[in-house]
Structure formats: C-alpha cells, structure tokens
C-alpha positions in Angstrom: -11.0 21.0 12.2 -12.7 17.8 12.6 -14.1 15.6 10.0 -17.7 16.2 9.0 -17.4 19.7 10.1 -17.5 22.9 8.0 -15.4 25.0 8.1 -16.3 29.0 8.7 -17.3 30.5 5.1 -16.7 27.1 3.7 -19.3 24.9 2.5 -17.9 21.7 1.3 -18.5 19.2 4.6 -15.3 16.9 5.0 -16.4 13.8 5.7 -15.5 11.5 8.6 -14.6 7.9 6.7 -17.0 5.8 8.4 -19.7 8.1 5.3 -17.5 7.2 2.7 -19.9 4.5 1.3 -22.1 6.5 -1.0 -19.4 7.9 -2.6 -17.9 4.3 -2.9 -21.2 3.9 -4.3 -21.0 6.6 -7.3 -17.3 5.4 -7.8 -18.7 1.7 -9.0 -20.1 4.0 -11.6 -16.9 5.7 -12.9 -16.2 4.2 -16.3 -12.7 5.0 -16.0 -9.4 4.6 -13.8 -10.0 5.6 -10.3 -8.0 3.6 -8.5 -6.7 6.4 -7.1 -9.3 7.4 -5.3 -10.6 3.9 -4.3 -7.7 3.8 -2.5 -8.5 6.5 -0.1 -12.2 6.0 0.1 -11.0 1.9 0.9 -8.2 3.3 3.8 -5.7 2.6 1.7 -4.2 6.1 2.2 -4.9 9.1 4.0 -7.0 11.6 1.6 -9.3 14.1 2.0 -13.2 13.3 1.2 -15.0 16.8 0.8 -19.2 16.6 0.1 -22.7 18.8 -0.6 -24.6 19.2 2.2 -27.3 16.1 0.1 -24.2 13.9 0.1 -25.0 13.7 -3.3 -21.4 15.4 -4.6 -18.3 14.2 -3.7 -14.3 15.0 -4.3 -11.7 13.3 -3.4 -8.5 14.1 -2.6 -5.5 11.6 -3.0 -2.4 12.8 -1.0 0.1 12.8 -3.8 -1.9 15.7 -5.7 -5.2 14.0 -7.6 -8.9 14.8 -6.9 -12.2 13.6 -8.4 -14.7 15.1 -8.7 -17.6 13.2 -8.5 -21.9 13.3 -8.8 -24.8 15.9 -9.4 -23.2 19.1 -10.9 -26.4 21.3 -9.7 -25.2 22.4 -5.6 -24.6 26.5 -6.2 -22.4 26.6 -2.8 -20.4 23.6 -3.8 -20.0 25.2 -6.9 -19.1 28.3 -5.4 -16.6 26.8 -3.0 -15.6 24.6 -5.9 -14.0 27.5 -7.9 -12.3 28.5 -4.2 -10.7 25.2 -4.1 -9.6 25.1 -7.8 -8.5 28.5 -7.2 -6.9 28.1 -4.1 -8.5 31.5 -2.9 -7.6 30.9 0.9 -4.0 28.5 -0.1 -6.0 25.3 1.1 -3.9 23.6 -1.2 -0.2 23.6 -0.3 0.3 21.2 -3.8 -0.5 21.3 -7.7 -3.7 19.0 -8.0 -4.8 18.0 -11.1 -8.7 16.8 -11.3 -10.8 15.1 -13.1 -14.5 15.0 -13.3 -16.7 12.6 -13.4 -19.6 13.2 -15.1 -18.9 14.8 -18.4 -21.9 17.4 -17.4 -19.0 19.3 -15.2 -17.2 20.3 -18.3 -19.3 23.4 -18.9 -20.3 23.6 -14.8 -16.3 24.8 -14.8 -16.0 26.8 -17.9 -18.8 28.5 -16.4 -17.6 29.4 -12.9 -14.0 29.5 -14.2 -14.6 32.0 -17.0 -10.9 33.8 -18.1 -9.9 32.2 -15.7 -9.7 28.7 -17.2 -7.1 28.4 -20.6 -6.1 25.7 -22.0 -2.7 24.2 -23.0 -0.3 25.4 -26.0 1.8 24.4 -28.2 4.0 26.9 -26.6 6.5 26.6 -23.0 3.9 27.8 -20.4 4.9 27.9 -16.6 2.3 27.7 -13.8 -0.1 30.3 -12.9 -1.8 30.1 -10.0 -4.1 32.4 -11.2 -5.2 30.2 -13.8 -6.6 26.8 -14.0 -5.3 24.9 -17.3 -7.0 22.1 -19.3 -5.5 19.0 -20.5 -6.0 15.3 -21.2 -5.8 12.7 -19.5 -5.6 9.1 -21.6 -6.4 5.7 -20.2 -5.1 2.5 -21.5 -6.6 -1.2 -21.9 -3.5 -4.2 -21.3 -3.9 -6.5 -24.3 -2.3 -9.9 -23.7 -1.9 -10.6 -27.5 0.3 -7.1 -27.8 2.6 -7.6 -25.4 5.9 -8.2 -27.3 8.9 -10.6 -26.3 11.8 -9.0 -24.8 13.9 -8.0 -28.1 17.5 -7.4 -25.6 18.1 -8.7 -21.8 18.4 -6.1 -19.2 21.9 -4.0 -18.9 22.0 -5.0 -15.1 19.9 -7.2 -12.6 16.2 -7.0 -12.5 15.4 -7.7 -8.6 12.1 -7.4 -6.4 11.5 -3.9 -4.9 12.7 -4.4 -1.6 11.6 -2.0 1.3 15.3 -0.6 1.7 15.1 0.3 -1.9 11.9 1.8 -1.1 13.5 4.5 1.7 15.9 4.8 -1.1 14.3 5.7 -4.1 13.7 9.4 -4.9 12.2 11.3 -7.5 8.6 12.9 -8.7 7.0 8.7 -9.3 8.1 7.2 -6.2 6.4 3.9 -4.1 6.7 6.6 -0.7 4.2 8.7 -1.9 1.5 5.7 -2.7 1.7 3.9 -0.6 1.9 4.6 3.6 5.1 3.2 4.7 7.8 0.1 3.6 5.9 -2.5 5.6 2.4 -1.7 3.4 4.3 -1.6 -0.3 6.0 -5.1 0.8 2.8 -6.3 2.1 0.3 -5.4 -0.3 2.4 -4.0 -2.9 5.2 -4.8 -5.4 7.6 -3.4 -7.3 10.7 -4.4 -10.0 14.0 -2.4 -10.0 17.1 -2.2 -12.0 20.7 -2.2 -10.5 23.3 -0.6 -12.4 26.3 0.6 -10.0 25.2 -1.4 -7.2 21.4 0.8 -7.1 18.7 1.0 -8.6 18.1 3.1 -11.1 15.0 2.4 -12.5 11.8 0.7 -10.6 8.1 -0.3 -11.6 6.4 -0.4 -9.7 2.1 -1.1 -8.2 1.0 2.8 -7.3 -2.5 1.2 -6.4 -3.4 -2.2 -6.0 -7.2 -2.5 -5.6 -8.8 -5.8 -6.0 -7.1 -7.4 -9.8 -6.1 -4.0 -10.8 -3.0 -2.8 -10.5 -1.9 0.6 -11.3 2.1 0.8 -12.6 4.3 3.9 -11.9 7.5 3.8 -13.2 10.4 6.4 -12.1 13.9 6.1 -13.9 16.8 8.0 -11.8 18.5 11.3 -13.5 20.9 10.2 -15.0 20.1 7.0 -16.4 16.4 8.2 -18.2 16.5 7.7 -22.7 18.1 4.2 -22.4 15.6 2.4 -22.1 15.6 1.1 -18.6 11.7 1.5 -17.9 10.9 -1.0 -20.1 13.1 -3.2 -18.8 11.4 -2.9 -15.3 7.6 -2.2 -16.8 8.0 -5.7 -19.0 8.7 -7.5 -15.3 6.0 -6.1 -13.4 3.5 -6.7 -16.2 5.0 -10.3 -16.2 4.3 -10.5 -12.7 0.7 -9.1 -13.0 -0.3 -11.6 -15.7 1.7 -14.8 -13.4 -0.2 -13.3 -10.5 -4.4 -12.4 -12.1 -4.1 -8.7 -11.9 -5.1 -6.6 -14.9 -2.0 -4.0 -15.7 -3.4 -0.9 -15.5 -2.3 2.6 -17.5 -3.1 6.2 -17.7 -1.2 9.3 -18.1 -1.3 12.8 -19.6 -1.9 12.9 -23.2 1.0 15.2 -23.3 3.5 13.4 -21.7 4.8 10.8 -25.3 7.3 9.0 -22.9 4.8 7.0 -21.0 2.1 6.9 -24.4 4.9 5.7 -26.5 5.8 2.9 -23.8 2.2 2.1 -23.0 1.4 1.7 -26.7 5.0 -0.6 -27.0 4.4 -2.8 -23.8 0.6 -3.3 -25.2 -1.6 -1.0 -23.9 -3.8 0.0 -26.8 -5.4 4.2 -25.4 -9.5 3.5 -25.3 -10.5 6.7 -23.7 -9.4 10.3 -23.4 -11.1 12.6 -20.3 -10.4 16.3 -19.4 -7.5 17.1 -16.9 -7.3 20.0 -14.9 -3.9 20.9 -13.4 -4.7 23.4 -10.4 -1.7 25.1 -9.8 -0.1 26.6 -6.6 
C-alpha cells in the first residue's frame, strides 16, 4: 500500500513522511521519554505512522516493536481500527509490540474498546496470549550526576568503543543493529562501549536513540556472562561519554525488569514517572 492511502476496511491512514509534522508537534508535548518515536518522525529509522482522517490522532511505530498512541481519543473510526490493531485481528503486526499512550485519557478508552481482552500482569508466570492485551508499567528515570558513583573495581577485561565490526557481530534481544540502519549509521551518529573478554564482546552499552543532546542507553550482555556485573562497567563508560560530550543520558525500563531498574538506580538515575505500557502479543 502506498503511504497516504487507506487499506480496504482499515480507517487509519498510513502517513507519508512529508506529513509527519503534525505528529512531531504533538510529540513535543509528551512529558515522558519518547525518543524511539522521535527517531521515526525525524527519519533516523524507517517506521510507520498512522493517523485518523483529521490528523488529530497518531500511532507511531518503531520497527523494533515499540509504539506510541498520541492525540485525541474521540475518533470512533480510528478507535475501531485501534482495537483491531491491538488484537492483531488482521495479522498486520508481525512481532510483539509494546505500546505507550499520551494523554492518559486513552486509559479508559482502551479499557472500553478491549473489555475483557485487557488483562493486568500478575505475579504468576504468564505465556503470551495473542487473544489478550496485557497492561504493565514503564518507568522513566532522570540522571543525577551527584548520585553517579565512582567505580568500585576495575572491569574484568578491556572496555573499547563499539566498532562497525562489533555492530555486525553482536547478537541478542537489545543490540545496536535493531536501532540503527546499518553499521555506518551507528558509528557516525551513535556511540557504544563493549567489554572484551576471551577475544569477544561479552557486554555492550550503546546509544539506542539519539535526538539533540539526549541519548538513551541500550544494554546487552551475552549468554553465559550475565549476572556478573558486566553491564555496570559498560554502562558507566557510556554515561561518562555522555557527560564528557554534553549528552543527557536517558534510561527507561519496564517496571518488572528488576535488573535494569536496580542498575539504573545504582548508576545515579532516579525514577520519576510510571506510565501504562501495553504488551501486544502475536
């Protein structure tokens, strides 16, 4: 389908990049971290932006599987399509997606359109159920340089800048190749630091998103090397890079990600905001 056109029976309009301006204006009003959406609107990554017929409501989708529902809540046709999108009724989504919303007026709207298909995360282990949307919590942090502690011990290996060759080789769930067009793009506009042990990168902290002077951290530690504190060493290196180069380090994570939450606090980040986070399974 060409951008700017509607599919048969689907009322959300897929916007061409030339029409992203209105969504960008609304994005500026959002009081929490939306760097992933900004990278789509600014053309750093090729995502998708859907709108209602009057360009008052937007759904911004990053290819990694992150999305933001933004704007007016009273477009009934858009909301019917939103239900289908969240439930993946037409198999439009090919991967699990994590949806954030603004304003919070969307909370009762989503509760109304999903009804019993909306569930809250429980303490019991749960498997993905494509017939249900789970609502969790996402935490935003603010970096406080006064809380950034000195290193207690040297790293167990050598920490180096993440290179183009490493970009291609690093594997995992949160790795640079999912957030940058290619290695050249990453090396040119991003930054990362990797811990080298046994002649390979075992842990990497990298810029997942960079807009203006804000840099959001992404971290991946290889299987077999987790739980040893390696993420702290590479994260510290990237935070020091931010401080030295005038970037504000940004950290966000799911509320149930105890490891990420604890590491953020340990490195000087303070939780400031908790927002709904919807898991759209496939």
